KEZA-144864 format. One line per 10 residues: number of its first residue (from 1); their letters; for each residue x, z, y of C-alpha. Coordinates in Angstrom, 1 decimal. Each point is the difference from the previous one (the first is absolute). Layout:
BEGIN
NUM = A = X,Z,Y  ...
This chain:
BEGIN
1 = MLGRGDGASK = -2.6,39.1,13.7  -1.7,-3.1,1.4  -3.2,0.4,2.6  -2.8,-2.4,0.0  1.1,-1.9,2.4  3.4,-0.2,-1.8  -1.5,-1.8,-2.8  -2.2,-2.4,1.7  2.7,-0.9,2.3  2.3,-0.7,-3.1
11 = MLKQRKIGDA = -2.5,-2.1,-1.7  -0.4,-2.0,3.1  3.7,-0.8,0.2  -0.1,-1.3,-3.7  -2.8,-2.0,0.7  1.9,-1.8,2.7  2.7,-0.3,-2.4  -2.1,-1.5,-2.8  -1.8,-2.5,3.0  3.8,-0.9,1.4
21 = NASRLSHFQT = 0.9,-0.9,-3.4  -3.3,-2.3,-1.0  0.7,-1.4,3.1  3.6,-1.1,-0.7  -1.0,-0.9,-3.5  -2.8,-2.2,1.3  2.4,-1.9,2.0  3.0,-0.3,-2.7  -2.9,-1.4,-2.1  -1.4,-2.4,2.6
31 = ELARKVSNSL = 3.6,-1.2,0.5  0.5,-0.5,-3.8  -2.6,-2.0,-0.2  0.0,-2.2,2.9  4.3,-0.5,-1.1  -1.1,-1.0,-3.8  -3.2,-2.0,1.7  2.7,-2.0,2.2  2.3,-0.5,-2.7  -2.3,-1.5,-2.4
41 = GDSGERATDV = -1.9,-2.5,2.4  -2.3,-1.8,-2.1  1.7,1.1,-3.3  -1.5,1.9,-2.8  3.7,1.5,-0.6  3.8,-0.3,0.7  3.0,1.7,-1.1  2.1,1.3,2.6  3.2,-0.2,1.3  0.0,3.8,-1.4
51 = PGLILYRRTA = 1.2,-0.7,-3.6  -3.0,1.6,-2.1  -2.4,0.1,3.0  -3.3,-2.1,-0.2  -2.6,-0.3,2.5  -3.8,-0.9,-1.2  -3.5,-1.0,2.0  -3.4,-0.5,-1.3  -2.8,-0.9,2.2  -2.9,0.5,-2.9
61 = PTVPNPSTYE = -0.3,2.5,-3.0  1.3,-1.5,-3.1  -0.5,-0.2,-3.7  1.8,2.9,-2.1  3.3,-1.6,-0.6  2.1,1.5,-3.4  3.8,0.6,1.2  2.9,1.8,-0.8  1.2,2.4,3.1  3.6,0.5,0.2
71 = PSLLVIAQGR = 1.5,3.2,1.1  -1.2,-0.4,3.4  -1.2,1.5,3.5  -3.7,-1.6,1.2  -0.9,0.8,3.6  -3.3,-1.4,0.9  -0.1,-0.7,3.5  -3.1,-0.8,0.4  -3.2,-0.5,-2.5  -0.2,1.3,-3.4
81 = IRVDLGKASY = 1.0,-0.5,-3.8  -0.9,1.2,-3.4  2.7,0.1,-2.3  -1.0,0.7,-3.7  2.5,1.6,-2.4  -1.7,0.9,-3.4  -3.2,2.1,0.5  1.4,1.3,3.6  -1.1,-1.9,3.1  1.8,0.3,3.2
91 = VFGQSRFLLT = -2.1,-1.1,3.2  1.5,0.5,3.2  0.8,-1.5,3.3  2.4,0.1,3.1  0.1,4.0,-0.1  1.4,0.1,-3.3  2.7,-1.3,-2.0  0.6,-0.9,-3.6  3.0,0.3,-1.9  0.9,-1.2,-3.1
101 = SLELPVMSQV = 3.5,1.4,-1.9  0.2,-2.4,-3.0  -1.4,-3.5,-0.9  -4.0,0.5,-0.8  -2.2,-2.1,-1.1  -2.9,-0.1,2.7  -3.5,-1.9,1.1  0.1,-0.1,3.9  -2.8,-0.8,2.1  -0.2,-0.3,3.8
111 = ITASEKAPYL = -3.4,1.5,0.8  0.1,0.3,4.1  1.1,-3.1,1.5  -1.7,-2.8,2.7  1.1,-2.7,2.4  -0.2,2.6,2.5  1.9,2.5,-1.9  1.9,-1.2,-2.5  1.7,2.1,-2.8  3.9,0.3,0.7
121 = AFFLKLDMST = 2.2,1.8,-1.8  3.8,0.6,-0.2  1.7,0.5,-3.5  3.0,0.7,-0.6  1.6,0.1,-3.3  2.3,3.0,-0.8  3.3,-0.6,-1.5  0.2,2.9,-2.3  4.0,0.4,-0.4  -0.6,0.4,3.9
131 = VRDILNTEEV = -2.6,3.1,0.0  2.0,1.8,-2.9  2.6,-0.4,2.3  -1.7,2.0,2.7  -1.5,2.3,-1.8  3.3,0.9,-1.4  1.8,0.2,3.2  -2.9,0.9,2.4  -1.5,3.6,0.3  -3.5,-1.4,-1.4
141 = HIPEASSGAC = -2.3,2.7,-1.1  -2.0,-1.9,-3.3  -2.7,1.6,-0.9  -1.3,1.2,-3.6  -1.2,-3.3,-1.6  -3.8,0.5,-0.9  -0.9,-0.4,-4.0  -1.9,-2.5,1.1  2.8,-2.0,1.8  0.0,-3.5,-0.4
151 = GMATGETTVE = 2.3,-2.1,1.9  -2.3,-0.5,3.0  -1.5,2.0,2.5  -1.7,-0.1,3.8  1.3,1.8,2.8  -1.0,0.8,3.3  1.7,-2.2,2.7  1.5,1.8,2.7  1.5,-0.7,3.0  3.7,-0.4,-1.1
161 = LAQQSSYMRN = -0.9,-2.3,-3.1  -2.1,-2.6,2.3  3.0,0.7,2.9  2.4,-1.6,-2.4  -2.5,-2.1,-1.5  -0.1,-2.1,3.4  3.6,0.3,0.5  0.7,-1.7,-2.9  -1.6,-3.6,1.4  2.0,0.6,3.2
């Protein structure tokens, strides 16, 4: 049985681990924003040498823009965006990512951006045959799909995702 002090000690240790992860996440997000900004210079978007990787910069909020999102991973390095898919709205910034598994018609709008703190994004188109191969060969746990699954979801940006996104631009 744990004594009262043991529980407090365990909570303190978990808080320190959480603080360390938050600090690492912040570091990699800052690094990604710096790399995206440096790669773009003054341009608003640029395809990179990495197949399917496009970088975006906006220095002001935008009007809603109709487009089609292909299977992709969208990681926000700085700023916030709103993506509408039918009646569902996804509003997120650098603490979340957007994963799209099939071509979907959306309305997207950058909602937080300025000259001092531009919207900076990392958009990676996914080759679904490669994704299927990975899922078939790796031990990947796939949760049961909810009945409201629509081919698009957001998730919390992890230290690992921010780190790998940052390395993609090396």
